[in-house]
C-alpha positions in Angstrom: -25.6 -6.9 15.3 -27.5 -8.4 12.4 -26.2 -11.7 11.3 -27.0 -13.3 8.0 -26.4 -17.0 7.4 -25.0 -18.1 4.0 -25.0 -21.8 3.3 -25.0 -21.8 -0.5 -23.2 -20.0 -3.4 -26.0 -17.4 -3.6 -25.8 -13.8 -4.7 -24.4 -12.7 -1.3 -21.6 -15.3 -1.5 -20.9 -14.4 -5.2 -20.4 -10.7 -4.1 -17.7 -11.8 -1.7 -16.0 -13.8 -4.5 -15.9 -10.8 -6.9 -14.6 -8.5 -4.1 -11.6 -10.9 -4.0 -11.1 -11.5 -7.7 -12.6 -8.7 -9.8 -11.0 -5.2 -9.7 -13.9 -3.5 -11.4 -16.4 -4.9 -9.0 -14.3 -3.8 -6.0 -14.5 -0.2 -7.2 -18.2 -0.5 -8.0 -18.9 -1.5 -4.4 -16.0 0.6 -3.0 -15.1 -2.4 -0.8 -12.4 -5.0 -0.6 -12.0 -8.4 1.2 -9.4 -8.8 3.8 -8.2 -11.8 5.9 -5.4 -12.4 8.3 -5.0 -11.6 12.0 -2.3 -8.9 11.5 -4.2 -7.1 8.7 -7.5 -7.1 10.6 -5.9 -5.9 13.8 -4.2 -3.0 12.0 -7.4 -2.1 10.1 -9.3 -1.8 13.4 -6.4 0.0 15.1 -6.2 2.6 12.3 -9.9 3.3 12.0 -10.7 1.7 8.7 -14.5 1.3 8.2 -15.4 -2.4 8.4 -18.8 -3.1 6.9 -19.0 -6.8 7.7 -17.2 -9.8 9.2 -17.4 -13.2 7.6 -16.9 -16.3 9.7 -17.9 -19.9 10.5 -19.6 -19.6 13.9 -18.4 -23.2 14.8 -14.8 -22.4 14.4 -13.9 -19.1 16.2 -11.0 -18.4 18.6 -11.4 -16.0 21.5 -9.6 -13.3 19.4 -12.2 -13.7 16.6 -15.1 -13.7 19.0 -13.8 -10.5 20.7 -13.3 -8.8 17.3 -16.8 -9.6 16.2 -18.3 -8.4 19.6 -16.2 -5.2 19.9 -16.1 -3.8 16.3 -19.2 -2.0 15.0 -20.2 -3.2 11.6 -23.3 -2.8 9.3 -24.0 -6.6 9.3 -22.1 -9.8 9.6 -22.3 -13.1 7.7 -22.0 -16.6 9.1 -20.8 -18.9 6.3 -20.8 -22.6 6.0 -17.4 -24.1 6.6 -16.8 -25.2 3.0 -17.7 -21.7 1.8 -15.2 -20.1 4.1 -12.5 -22.6 3.0 -13.2 -21.8 -0.7 -13.1 -18.1 -0.1 -10.0 -18.0 2.0 -6.7 -17.6 0.2 -4.8 -19.5 2.9 -3.9 -23.2 3.2 -5.3 -23.1 6.7 -8.7 -21.5 6.3 -9.0 -18.0 7.9 -11.4 -18.0 10.8 -12.4 -14.4 10.2 -12.5 -12.2 7.1 -13.8 -8.6 6.7 -15.4 -6.5 4.0 -13.7 -3.1 4.4 -14.5 0.3 2.8 -11.9 1.8 0.5 -10.5 5.2 1.4 -10.6 8.3 -0.7 -7.5 9.4 -2.5 -6.9 12.9 -1.1 -3.3 14.2 -0.9 -4.5 17.1 1.2 -5.8 14.8 3.9 -2.4 13.3 4.7 -0.8 14.8 7.7 2.9 15.3 7.1 5.7 15.6 9.7 7.8 18.8 10.1 10.5 17.3 7.8 8.6 15.0 5.5 10.0 12.3 3.2 7.6 11.2 0.6 7.9 8.2 -1.8 6.3 8.1 -5.2 6.0 4.7 -7.1 5.4 5.3 -10.8 3.0 2.8 -12.4 3.8 -0.3 -10.3 3.0 -3.4 -12.3 3.7 -6.2 -9.8 1.4 -6.8 -6.8 4.2 -8.2 -4.6 6.4 -5.2 -5.3 3.7 -2.7 -4.4 2.9 -4.6 -1.1 6.6 -4.7 -0.3 7.0 -1.0 -1.1 4.2 -0.2 1.3 5.8 -2.3 4.0 9.2 -0.6 3.5 7.7 2.8 3.6 6.0 2.0 6.8 9.1 0.4 8.3 11.4 3.3 7.4 9.1 6.1 8.4 8.0 7.6 5.1 5.2 10.1 5.5 3.3 9.1 2.4 3.4 6.8 -0.6 2.0 8.1 -3.9 1.1 5.7 -6.7 0.8 7.2 -10.2 -0.5 6.1 -13.6 -2.2 2.9 -14.5 -1.0 0.4 -12.0 -1.9 -2.9 -10.3 -4.8 -2.5 -8.0 -3.9 -1.1 -4.6 -6.8 -3.2 -3.0 -5.9 -6.5 -4.6 -5.7 -9.2 -1.9 -2.1 -10.0 -2.9 -1.1 -6.4 -2.3 -2.8 -6.3 1.0 -1.2 -9.7 2.1 2.3 -8.7 1.0 1.9 -5.4 2.9 1.6 -7.5 6.1 -0.4 -5.2 8.2 1.5 -2.1 7.0 -1.1 -1.7 4.4 -3.5 -0.3 7.0 -0.9 1.8 8.8 0.7 3.6 5.8 -0.9 6.5 4.0 -1.1 5.5 0.3 -2.7 7.8 -2.3 -3.3 7.1 -5.9 -2.9 10.1 -8.3 -3.9 9.7 -12.0 -3.5 13.4 -13.0 0.1 14.6 -13.2 -1.1 18.2 -13.0 -2.6 17.4 -9.6 0.7 15.9 -8.5 2.8 18.9 -9.7 0.4 21.3 -7.9 0.9 19.2 -4.7 4.7 19.4 -5.1 4.5 23.1 -5.7 2.5 23.5 -2.4 5.2 21.4 -0.6 8.0 23.7 -1.9 6.1 26.6 -0.4 5.5 24.9 2.9 8.9 23.3 3.3 12.0 25.5 2.4 14.6 23.4 0.6 12.1 20.7 -0.5 13.6 18.7 -3.3 12.4 16.0 -5.7 14.8 13.2 -6.2 14.4 10.7 -9.1 15.9 7.2 -9.1 17.7 5.6 -12.1 19.8 2.6 -12.8 22.1 4.7 -15.0 25.3 6.4 -13.9 24.0 9.4 -11.9 24.7 10.8 -8.4 25.3 8.1 -5.9 22.4 8.1 -3.4 24.7 8.6 -0.4 26.0 11.8 -2.0 22.5 13.4 -2.0 21.3 15.4 1.0 18.4 13.5 2.3 18.2 15.4 5.6 16.0 18.1 4.1 12.3 17.5 3.2 12.1 15.6 -0.1 10.1 13.3 -2.4 11.8 10.2 -3.9 10.4 9.1 -7.3 10.7 5.4 -7.9 10.3 4.1 -11.5 8.2 1.3 -13.0 9.8 -2.2 -12.7 10.6 -2.5 -16.4 10.5 1.0 -17.9 11.9 3.0 -15.0 10.8 6.5 -14.2 8.9 8.2 -17.0 10.5 11.0 -18.9 8.2 13.7 -17.6 9.0 12.9 -14.0 12.8 12.7 -14.7 12.7 16.2 -16.2 10.7 17.4 -13.2 13.3 16.1 -10.6 15.9 18.3 -9.0 18.4 15.4 -8.9 18.7 11.9 -10.3 20.3 9.3 -8.0 21.4 5.7 -8.3 22.8 2.9 -6.3 26.3 2.2 -7.7 26.9 -1.5 -8.5 30.2 -3.2 -7.6 32.7 -3.0 -10.5 32.9 -6.8 -10.7 29.1 -7.2 -10.7 27.1 -8.6 -13.6 24.0 -7.1 -12.1 23.2 -3.6 -13.4 20.3 -2.8 -11.0 18.3 -4.1 -8.0 14.7 -5.2 -7.9 12.6 -2.0 -7.6 11.3 -2.6 -4.1 14.8 -3.7 -2.9 16.3 -0.5 -4.4 13.7 1.7 -2.9 14.3 0.1 0.6 18.1 0.8 0.3 17.5 4.4 -0.7 15.0 5.0 2.0 17.4 3.5 4.5 20.0 5.9 3.4 17.6 8.7 4.2 17.0 7.3 7.7 20.8 6.9 8.2 21.5 10.5 7.2 18.7 11.8 9.4 19.9 9.9 12.4 23.6 10.7 11.9 
């Protein structure tokens, strides 16, 4: 495999920097920068296209050497130690990073189970919340996570890190056109009898445990500050909430926490 040595902050190194820091540049190149053993292992395991590895040849473990030798890439880059340290987002510099190709957003490409449960996150505005949502969807067996509207960047390093490997194992599709989303839901209603769309709200609506989550469904989760947008609320078959204790000052949960509780209720009902 072709190896290019980088020992100064030349144009090649500057590209790596913008892949990490600049959303627009990431989409121009259709690539993003990833580090971390768990993330890289899951990316390889799940067939993501890795264009390049970045490393310091003098500081590689057996795991990193095996990864470089066994994974087909377009070209690899050997960086000076100080450049790797500056590029890494970790206190202990990552020994291996990768430039990975983004995936197309195609709802029709996602393979669903016989009784799917799908999660929609409307306009997420916090990187950590989006990464946690991805992790929870993966942990609790959701078929698909849909992201709508103008949101934080799915491929931001903070989102990937907070997803903790689940990022590469969970199908996530961004949908900017509501009409495309509605058409997809209509197709699900035809394929899966009894398919329902359940919206979430902090207001006094149906308690989540009173909803039938054993049938195929989509759960719509609202934005952190504004909640679920009005158009989506009107499109839902049912609005659900997590009732707070009567003595509680809190009126709602953090969005990723609330979503995890609701998804767990779906798992509980389905395993009952």
